[in-house]
C-alpha positions in Angstrom: 0.0 0.0 0.0 2.7 2.5 1.0 4.8 1.5 -2.0 1.9 2.3 -4.4 1.6 5.8 -2.9 5.3 6.5 -3.0 5.8 5.0 -6.5 7.2 7.8 -8.7 4.9 6.8 -11.7 1.8 7.1 -9.5 2.9 10.4 -8.1 3.5 11.7 -11.6 0.1 10.3 -12.7 -1.7 12.0 -9.8 0.0 15.3 -10.4 -0.7 15.2 -14.1 -4.4 14.4 -13.4 -4.6 17.3 -11.0 -2.9 19.7 -13.5 -5.4 18.6 -16.2 -8.3 19.1 -13.9 -7.1 22.6 -12.8 -6.6 23.5 -16.5 -10.1 22.5 -17.4 -11.5 24.5 -14.4 -9.4 27.6 -15.3 -10.8 27.5 -18.9 -14.4 26.8 -17.8 -14.6 29.4 -14.9 -15.5 32.4 -17.1 -18.3 30.5 -18.7 -19.7 29.4 -15.3 -19.8 32.9 -14.0 -23.1 34.7 -13.8 -23.6 37.8 -16.0 -24.6 40.8 -13.8 -24.4 43.4 -16.6 -28.2 43.5 -17.2 -29.0 44.2 -13.6 -26.3 46.8 -13.3 -27.5 48.6 -16.4 -31.1 48.5 -15.0 -29.8 50.0 -11.7 -27.8 52.7 -13.5 -30.8 53.6 -15.6 -33.1 53.9 -12.6 -30.5 56.1 -10.7 -30.1 58.3 -13.8 -33.8 58.9 -13.9 -33.9 59.7 -10.2 -31.1 62.3 -10.6 -32.8 63.7 -13.6 -36.1 64.2 -11.7 -34.2 65.8 -8.8 -32.5 68.2 -11.2 -35.8 69.1 -12.9 -37.4 69.8 -9.5 -34.4 71.9 -8.5 -34.5 73.9 -11.7 -38.2 74.4 -11.4 -37.9 75.6 -7.8 -35.2 78.1 -8.9 -37.3 79.4 -11.8 -40.3 79.8 -9.4 -38.2 81.8 -6.9 -36.7 83.9 -9.6 -40.2 84.8 -11.0 -41.4 85.7 -7.5 -38.2 87.9 -7.1 -38.8 89.7 -10.4 -42.5 90.2 -9.6 -41.8 92.1 -6.4 
């Protein structure tokens, strides 16, 4: 049993198998990863709309205060 574990051919075989497995995993990892781009784009679009609404409200408020200042 011990001689089978310490046999150089078996050690080389085990290391080669491990290297092949790690190579396959390294090549497959990008394909197994989930794509979050769509959800990120949706969040960016939503935030852009919120900022746009805030800017419109701020501009409207300024315009209203300027009109009141000119009327006086």
